[in-house]
Structure formats: C-alpha cells, structure tokens
SEKEVO-506624 format. One record per residue (C-alpha): residue number from 1; residue in one letter; x, y, z. Coordinates in Angstrom, 2 decimals, padded with zeros to 5 digits. Each point is the difference from the previous one (the first is absolute). Layout:
NUM  A  X  Y  Z
...
% end
This chain:
1  X  000.02  -000.02  000.02
2  X  001.32  003.44  -000.93
3  X  000.80  002.28  002.97
4  X  -002.80  002.49  -000.85
5  X  -002.50  -002.88  -000.16
6  X  001.26  -001.29  003.34
7  X  -000.45  003.45  001.58
8  X  -003.47  000.32  -001.49
9  X  -001.00  -003.42  001.24
10  X  001.33  000.79  003.54
11  X  -001.91  003.27  000.05
12  X  -003.13  -001.74  -001.13
13  X  000.48  -002.64  002.74
14  X  000.48  002.66  002.73
15  X  -002.91  002.06  -001.30
16  X  -002.44  -002.88  000.23
17  X  001.13  -001.29  003.44
18  X  -002.69  000.68  002.64
19  X  000.71  002.85  002.26
20  X  000.56  -000.82  003.69
21  X  -001.11  003.12  001.77
22  X  001.36  000.55  003.54
23  X  -000.52  002.61  002.67
24  X  002.01  000.72  003.11
25  X  -000.87  001.98  003.10
26  X  001.92  001.05  003.02
27  X  -002.29  000.17  003.11
28  X  001.69  001.82  002.85
29  X  -001.76  -000.99  003.20
30  X  000.00  000.03  003.74
31  X  002.29  -002.24  002.06
32  X  -002.50  -002.66  001.09
33  X  -001.79  -000.43  -003.28
34  X  002.03  -002.85  -001.40
35  X  -002.46  -002.85  000.60
36  X  -003.16  001.72  -001.14
37  X  001.69  001.07  -003.33
38  X  001.55  -003.40  -000.46
39  X  -003.61  -001.23  -000.15
40  X  -001.47  002.92  -001.96
41  X  002.56  000.36  -002.75
42  X  -000.33  -003.38  -001.65
43  X  -003.82  000.45  000.11
44  X  000.25  003.37  -001.80
45  X  002.45  -001.46  -002.55
46  X  -002.54  -002.70  -000.86
47  X  -002.76  002.61  -000.24
48  X  002.17  002.30  -002.21
49  X  000.88  -002.79  -002.35
50  X  -003.59  -001.21  -000.29
51  X  -001.28  003.45  -000.75
52  X  002.82  001.41  -002.22
53  X  001.96  -002.95  -001.19
54  X  003.11  001.52  001.46
55  X  002.23  -001.22  002.83
56  X  001.13  002.21  002.87
57  X  002.80  -000.29  002.47
58  X  -000.43  001.90  003.28
59  X  003.20  000.84  001.87
60  X  -000.32  000.96  003.63
61  X  001.97  002.27  002.30
62  X  -000.83  -000.06  003.72
63  X  001.03  002.34  002.91
64  X  -001.15  002.56  002.34
65  X  -002.22  002.35  -002.10
66  X  001.77  003.20  000.85
67  X  003.25  -001.49  -001.08
68  X  -001.72  -001.38  -003.14
69  X  -001.35  003.41  -000.89
70  X  003.44  001.52  000.39
71  X  001.52  -002.70  -002.27
72  X  -002.60  000.86  -002.66
73  X  000.85  003.64  000.30
74  X  003.61  -000.92  -000.41
75  X  -000.67  -002.05  -003.15
76  X  -001.50  -003.40  000.77
77  X  -002.21  -000.47  -003.08
78  X  -003.20  -001.14  001.67
79  X  -003.01  -000.39  -002.35
80  X  -002.44  -000.35  002.92
81  X  000.19  000.52  003.72
82  X  -002.09  -002.05  002.47
83  X  000.66  001.67  003.33
84  X  -001.39  -000.02  003.50
85  X  000.35  003.74  000.59
86  X  -001.61  002.84  -001.92
87  X  002.60  002.50  000.81
88  X  002.65  -001.96  -001.85
89  X  -002.09  000.13  -003.21
90  X  -000.60  003.81  000.65
91  X  003.81  000.39  -000.11
92  X  000.08  -001.52  -003.44
93  X  -002.94  002.20  -001.09
94  X  001.75  003.15  001.18
95  X  002.99  -001.04  -002.16
96  X  -002.26  -000.39  -003.07
97  X  000.51  -003.78  -000.26
98  X  -003.62  -000.77  001.01
99  X  -003.08  002.05  -001.00
100  X  -001.23  002.45  002.63
101  X  -003.46  -001.61  -000.23
102  X  001.27  -003.54  000.55
103  X  -002.62  -000.70  002.72
104  X  -002.79  000.69  -002.51
105  X  001.22  -002.35  -002.67
106  X  -001.01  -003.25  001.79
107  X  -002.82  -000.89  002.45
108  X  000.08  000.53  003.70
109  X  002.54  002.67  -000.14
110  X  002.36  -002.28  -001.97
111  X  000.13  -002.56  002.81
112  X  -001.18  -003.41  -001.11
113  X  000.27  -001.46  003.54
114  X  000.73  001.15  003.51
115  X  001.24  -001.18  003.42
116  X  000.80  001.34  003.43
117  X  002.72  -000.31  002.58
118  X  -000.42  -003.07  002.18
119  X  002.03  -002.26  002.26
120  X  001.66  -003.33  -000.09
121  X  001.05  -001.54  003.38
122  X  001.83  -003.03  001.24
123  X  -001.81  -003.27  000.59
124  X  -002.54  000.24  002.82
125  X  000.42  003.79  000.06
126  X  002.11  -000.21  003.26
127  X  000.05  003.80  000.49
128  X  -003.78  000.30  -000.50
129  X  000.42  002.61  -002.73
130  X  -003.47  001.07  -001.21
131  X  000.06  003.63  -000.84
132  X  002.27  003.00  -000.68
133  X  000.36  000.96  003.65
134  X  001.78  -003.40  000.57
135  X  002.72  001.06  -002.41
136  X  000.97  002.87  002.39
137  X  000.55  -002.37  002.93
138  X  003.57  -000.21  001.25
139  X  -000.07  -003.82  -000.18
140  X  -001.03  -000.15  -003.68
141  X  002.49  000.31  -002.92
142  X  -001.83  000.95  -003.24
143  X  001.54  -000.62  -003.38
144  X  -000.72  002.24  -002.95
145  X  002.25  001.71  -002.60
146  X  001.08  003.59  -000.06
147  X  -002.83  002.40  -000.94
148  X  002.48  002.22  -001.77
149  X  000.64  -002.72  -002.60
150  X  -003.06  -002.23  000.08
151  X  -003.61  000.77  -000.91
152  X  -001.00  -003.03  002.06
153  X  001.51  001.52  003.18
154  X  -001.36  003.42  -000.81
155  X  -003.46  -001.47  000.33
156  X  001.07  -001.66  003.26
157  X  001.08  003.38  001.32
158  X  -003.17  001.78  -001.13
159  X  -002.34  -002.88  001.26
160  X  001.54  000.15  003.49
161  X  -000.20  003.79  000.07
162  X  -003.68  -000.15  -001.12
163  X  -000.79  -002.59  002.68
164  X  001.44  002.12  002.75
165  X  -001.76  003.16  -001.28
166  X  -003.31  -001.92  000.24
167  X  000.83  -001.28  003.44
168  X  001.17  003.26  001.53
169  X  -002.56  002.38  -001.53
170  X  002.18  001.57  -002.67
171  X  003.13  000.91  001.93
172  X  002.76  000.11  -002.59
173  X  002.78  000.40  002.55
174  X  -001.24  -003.14  001.71
175  X  -000.18  -001.85  -003.27
176  X  003.60  001.02  -000.79
177  X  001.17  -001.32  003.50
178  X  -001.91  -003.21  -000.65
179  X  001.60  -000.66  -003.31
180  X  003.41  000.95  001.39
181  X  -000.43  -002.66  002.71
182  X  -000.82  -002.54  -002.67
183  X  003.07  000.98  -002.07
184  X  002.31  -000.16  003.03
185  X  -000.76  -003.70  000.41
186  X  000.75  -000.95  -003.63
187  X  003.37  -001.93  000.10
188  X  000.87  000.63  -003.70
189  X  -001.47  002.11  -002.72
190  X  000.39  -001.85  -003.31
191  X  -000.40  001.93  -003.28
192  X  -002.92  -001.99  -001.32
193  X  -002.78  -002.37  000.95
194  X  001.61  -003.10  -001.25
195  X  003.16  000.54  002.05
196  X  -002.14  000.58  003.13
197  X  -001.80  -003.23  -000.66
198  X  003.34  -001.76  -000.02
199  X  001.02  001.63  003.11
200  X  -003.11  -001.20  001.76
201  X  -000.60  -003.47  -001.51
202  X  003.58  -001.12  -000.90
203  X  002.17  001.80  002.52
204  X  -002.61  -000.43  002.74
205  X  000.25  003.59  001.14
206  X  -002.91  001.84  001.54
207  X  -003.42  -000.87  001.44
208  X  -002.36  001.35  -002.75
209  X  000.47  000.74  -003.68
210  X  -002.05  003.02  -001.11
211  X  -000.70  -000.16  -003.73
212  X  -002.89  000.05  -002.42
213  X  -002.85  -002.41  000.86
214  X  000.56  -001.64  -003.41
215  X  003.57  -000.76  000.87
216  X  -000.88  -001.51  003.38
217  X  -001.95  -002.80  -001.75
218  X  002.82  -000.81  -002.41
219  X  002.65  000.04  002.69
220  X  -002.01  -002.22  002.26
221  X  -000.40  -002.46  -002.78
222  X  003.70  000.13  -001.08
223  X  001.22  -000.55  003.63
224  X  -002.83  -002.37  000.99
225  X  002.32  -002.10  002.15
226  X  000.49  002.95  002.38
227  X  -003.74  000.30  000.69
228  X  -000.02  003.79  -000.51
229  X  -003.42  001.55  000.66
230  X  -001.77  002.85  -001.78
231  X  -001.50  002.77  002.15
232  X  -002.28  002.71  -001.22
233  X  -000.04  003.10  002.14
234  X  -003.18  001.78  001.01
235  X  000.77  002.96  -002.29
236  X  002.29  000.38  -002.93
237  X  000.70  002.18  -003.00
238  X  -001.35  -000.55  -003.56
239  X  003.01  -000.65  -002.15
240  X  -000.51  000.56  -003.76
241  X  002.25  -001.85  -002.42
242  X  000.19  002.46  -002.80
243  X  001.17  -000.86  -003.51
244  X  000.99  002.24  -003.03
245  X  001.46  -000.18  -003.44
246  X  003.35  001.82  -000.01
247  X  -001.15  001.75  -003.19
248  X  003.26  001.61  -000.97
249  X  001.87  -003.28  000.10
250  X  -002.70  -002.02  -001.50
251  X  -000.44  002.34  -003.05
252  X  003.82  -000.11  -000.53
253  X  000.06  -003.78  000.41
254  X  -003.02  -000.58  -002.27
255  X  -001.81  -001.77  002.90
256  X  -002.86  002.37  000.68
257  X  -002.69  -002.40  -001.43
258  X  001.08  -003.04  001.97
259  X  000.82  001.98  003.13
260  X  -003.51  001.51  000.04
261  X  -001.67  -003.43  -000.65
262  X  002.10  -001.48  002.84
263  X  -001.21  002.43  002.58
264  X  -003.64  -000.12  -001.29
265  X  000.10  -003.81  000.28
266  X  000.84  000.23  003.72
267  X  -003.65  000.99  000.55
268  X  -001.33  -003.11  -001.82
269  X  -001.73  -002.77  002.07
270  X  002.85  -002.44  -001.01
271  X  002.63  002.34  001.41
272  X  -002.05  000.91  003.04
273  X  -000.46  -003.65  000.87
274  X  003.79  -000.55  -000.06
275  X  000.53  003.10  002.14
276  X  -002.60  -001.03  002.54
277  X  001.72  -003.37  000.33
278  X  003.05  001.98  001.27
279  X  -002.10  001.61  002.79
280  X  -000.52  003.39  -001.62
281  X  -003.34  001.69  000.27
282  X  -001.28  000.40  -003.58
283  X  -002.38  002.42  -001.68
284  X  -002.03  -002.62  -001.94
285  X  -002.97  -000.47  002.36
286  X  -000.71  -003.61  -001.10
287  X  003.56  -001.09  000.60
288  X  000.25  001.91  003.27
289  X  -003.15  -001.77  001.30
290  X  001.59  -003.38  -000.56
291  X  003.02  000.89  002.16
292  X  -001.74  001.98  002.79
293  X  000.46  -002.65  002.63
294  X  003.79  000.21  -000.13
295  X  000.04  003.88  000.25
296  X  -001.64  001.15  003.26
297  X  -001.97  003.13  000.25
298  X  001.55  002.95  001.86
299  X  -000.09  003.76  000.31
300  X  001.78  001.18  -003.16
301  X  000.92  003.68  -000.18
302  X  001.48  001.96  -002.95
303  X  002.87  002.44  -000.38
304  X  -002.57  002.62  -001.17
305  X  -002.15  -000.45  003.17
306  X  002.91  000.06  002.54
307  X  002.74  001.94  -001.70
308  X  -001.63  002.16  -002.68
309  X  001.49  -001.90  -002.92
310  X  003.35  -000.94  -001.29
311  X  001.00  003.59  -000.73
312  X  -000.30  000.89  003.66
313  X  001.78  -003.22  001.01
314  X  002.98  000.81  -002.28
315  X  000.27  003.52  001.41
316  X  -000.71  -000.64  003.62
317  X  001.33  -003.58  000.57
318  X  002.41  -001.05  -002.77
319  X  001.96  003.13  -000.97
320  X  003.54  000.37  001.32
321  X  -000.16  001.13  003.59
322  X  -003.78  -000.66  000.19
323  X  -001.84  -002.20  002.62
324  X  001.40  -003.32  -001.20
325  X  003.57  001.25  000.41
326  X  -000.90  001.43  003.41
327  X  -001.39  -003.37  001.08
328  X  003.28  -001.60  -000.90
329  X  001.92  002.62  001.96
330  X  -002.26  -000.40  003.05
331  X  -000.17  -003.78  000.16
% end
C-alpha cells in the first residue's frame, strides 16, 4: 500500500472509531466526609453514564474546611465544594470563585442534608455524660478539633455557647466562661475531625468525642469492638452542609455541566437514601421518615436565631482577636 493510502486508511479508521467520552471532577470536601462520598460517587457515576453515555471520575480532597478554602484560594483546582461550614464558601464567593448567590442555586439554601453536634462516649458511659454542661466538668476530657481550622469544631463551639445562653438567660459573659471551661479540658486540639476521631478511638485519649451526629454513627460502627455509645444532647445547633460549584474553575476546566449535575443529584431520593444510611438528617421527607428512629428528636436551634447569622458570627466570634480567640486565651 502506498504511504498516502496508508495514511488515508488510518485516518478513516480513527475517524470511525467510537468516541469514549470521559468527565473528571475534583470535589473538595470536609475532613470526615470520606465514607459518605465513597458511597455516593459510584452511584452518581452510574447515573451519569446511564443518562449521558459518558463516564465520570470523581477525585476527592478532604480536610478541615477552612484549610480547604484557603487551598482553593491558593490554586487547588476544585470543581465543586461540599463543605460543612457556610463561611468557608463565603470566602470563595468573596474571591469571585463562587457566585454571590450560591445559596439560591440549589434547594434548602444549597444544603442537601444537615446534622448537629453530638457526643460519642466510652462503653457504658462511665462518666455519665449526657449534655453540654457535663463537658465543663473537671473530671471530663472532651475531644474535638481546633475551631480555628475545623468547621466541625466551629459548630461544637457555637452549640456549646448557644446551650449556655439558653441555660443562663442570655448572659454572653457567662457563655464565654462556660466554653472556656470546656476548652481548658481538651487534651489536644487536632486540625480536623478525622484526626480527632483517631485521637479518641485509636489513641484512647479523652472521655467524649464531640462531632457531627452523622459521624458518631459511623465511628461507633467502625470501632464496634470498643462499644462506643452515641449520646444526643438536649439541645444542639443546626449544621448545614452547603455545596457549590466553584464556577471559575469549572468553566476553565470544562466541567460546569457535570459539576452542576453532580450537586443537583445529591438531592435525589437515591442519593438521600445513601446519605441517611450514614446517619445524616436528609431533606427528602420520605427518606427522612424511614430513618427517624435512629435520629432522636431534640431542641435544634439555628445560627440566625441565636447569633444573628453567619455574618455576625464571623465578625463577633471568628475574626482575629474576637470572642473565639479570647476563649482560647482565657481557658
């Protein structure tokens, strides 16, 4: 065969070969989200292939959400974020990476599920830890990560603060003293929720792990031999798990379509069923009803009700030198 005919034949062969379309996403997420996304991602990939004929690979990055947000600002090419802290998405919005109206682009304020700070105690609950005031006792060593780096721990701080405000009639000075007493008994402040879990369950440090209720169920199952017990306090703080497309990156990466579809799918009954199996409280009413027995009722307050919203929290509690820093100084 002449060279020109060979080239023509090769071109024809390549031109008629079926295309194998592939998509790829980077989901930058919170520290303790590994197991739930290990279950969610293959289910979405199957859904995506069935509906579009394309395959998708979903890469994950996990860490404390404040650190994750900073990494994105410094160039981590996230296509989507699935965080446990609204303020960390706001940081991305202020930098122009996420649309300012990100909360309006998906249902329920762009939070497909929610949880709340709760407790995990040793077998038999030997210290009789039942509520937030028990964490301030001198004989109790709580374990939770650093609120400066972990959205998980930030909710712990705010939930304890809100509990004491309700108990003392709104005395903020008293609430700060209460939280400082809890902080003073923490033997080590890890940077994220996963490290705190390892400190408690693997290094056997502390009497009670404070983390999201969803995580308490997973940890109890993972370390079943230890007989760890879940405890739901009388009051806790509604914890949204906000999600957003990092639009600037997704547009540059050519992933805007699949990134949007991925987050929208998290609201589907199939996804909500998977999430509920991991002890999250879901927004699909039918799915939520099937898992109600494993998620006790309690007094659940919100950041808007207690603190005036996340803007006020950022200014009054989380800014440099604000109340959270003062709590650390006074512990």
